[in-house]
C-alpha positions, 0 to 999 in steps of 0.5 A: 500500500505504501512504498518508500524509495531511497536514493543517493547512497554511495562511496565517498572519501572522509570529509566528503558529502552525500545527499540522501532522498526518500519519497513515499508513494501509494495509498497515502492519506497523511504522512506524519513524521519522517526520519532516517535510521542507520545500521552499521556492520554488527550494530543495531539500527539507530536513529540518525534524524527525524522531522515532524510534519510541522518541520521540527527536527531531532538529531542524534548527538553523533551527527549534530552539526554535520547532517541536516534533515529536511522536507520539501513537501509532505512525502519527500525527505532528505538527509544532507550529510557533510564532513562524513567519517568512516564511522558513518558507514552503514545502510541508511533507512528511511522511515515514515509514519503514514496513515492510509486511505484504507485504514486511516490508522498510522503505521510505520513504513520503512524503505529498503535501505541505501548503502553509504560507505566512507573510505579513502 
């Protein structure tokens, strides 16, 4: 019913930048909060940043000052990543809290993930 599609991952050198994008589509009545999570090798999935439907943002301490989350409409979210470090290497997942036309109930949906590798 709802699909999230991420793009923008890749290989970048330390200190470089990448911009991730995530778009939601399907039988969407309303998209509320959206966010980015990541899962590195051997680690649990962790919150990177989130943004409410009203534009309020929240960041993990390890990305403050380096990453910026934004939305340009109700169904697309971005993550601008600057000053990347090798420890930022992970699969990055988009998450959206979506109410569908069929149920009207808000549920969490996840994208398939996009690999970000920071290495020289």
